C-alpha positions, 0 to 999 in steps of 0.5 A, a space after each residue: 344654716 347650708 344643707 350639704 348634699 350627700 355624695 353616693 359612694 361608688 359601687 366597686 366593681 371587682 373580679 377577684 377577691 382574697 378571702 382571709 378566714 381567721 378560725 379561732 377555738 371561740 369564734 370565726 372571723 372572716 375578711 374579705 380584701 382586694 388583691 391589693 389589701 383593700 377590705 371590701 366586706 367583713 363578718 364574724 360570729 358575733 356580728 351575726 347575733 351567736 352568743 358564747 361557744 356557738 360563734 366558734 361552731 361550723 354552722 355559724 361559720 357556714 352562716 358568715 359564709 353564705 351571707 358574705 357571699 350574698 353581698 359578694 355577688 352583689 359587687 360581681 365577685 367571681 374568683 376568690 383566694 382563701 386564706 386560712 389561719 387558725 385552728 379552728 373548727 370554722 375553717 372548712 365550712 367557709 370555704 364549702 359556703 363559698 363553693 355552694 354560692 358558686 365562687 370559683 376558689 382559685 387557691 387554699 392557703 394554710 398561713 397559720 403562724 408556726 413558732 420556730 422555736 417559740 418562747 422560752 418555757 416557764 422555770 421548772 415548778 418547784 413544789 
């Protein structure tokens, strides 16, 4: 049985990335992707050992931002575009933690889906 030598995964040197922030009432999910859409890093409230309703707090979101900022600086990222999605309270905290870490935030986009006319409402209730 021959021993297979593991090859080292090449560290990517990326200058500009897009941070996709999905903030719900219960949690905040952040994915860091390249401009092409390849995911480099991701984190969430549950990944940082927050449980229950604490996952959706602004403090948990700021902790997500700081941990991702440390990993992003190791890759060599300088410019960040941010896509914000959802109604949660963690939207601003992630952006503030990226700014505090020294990243140049070029664009802030709100990509929350809005229904044009929405689903058909349920039939009227008869009591």
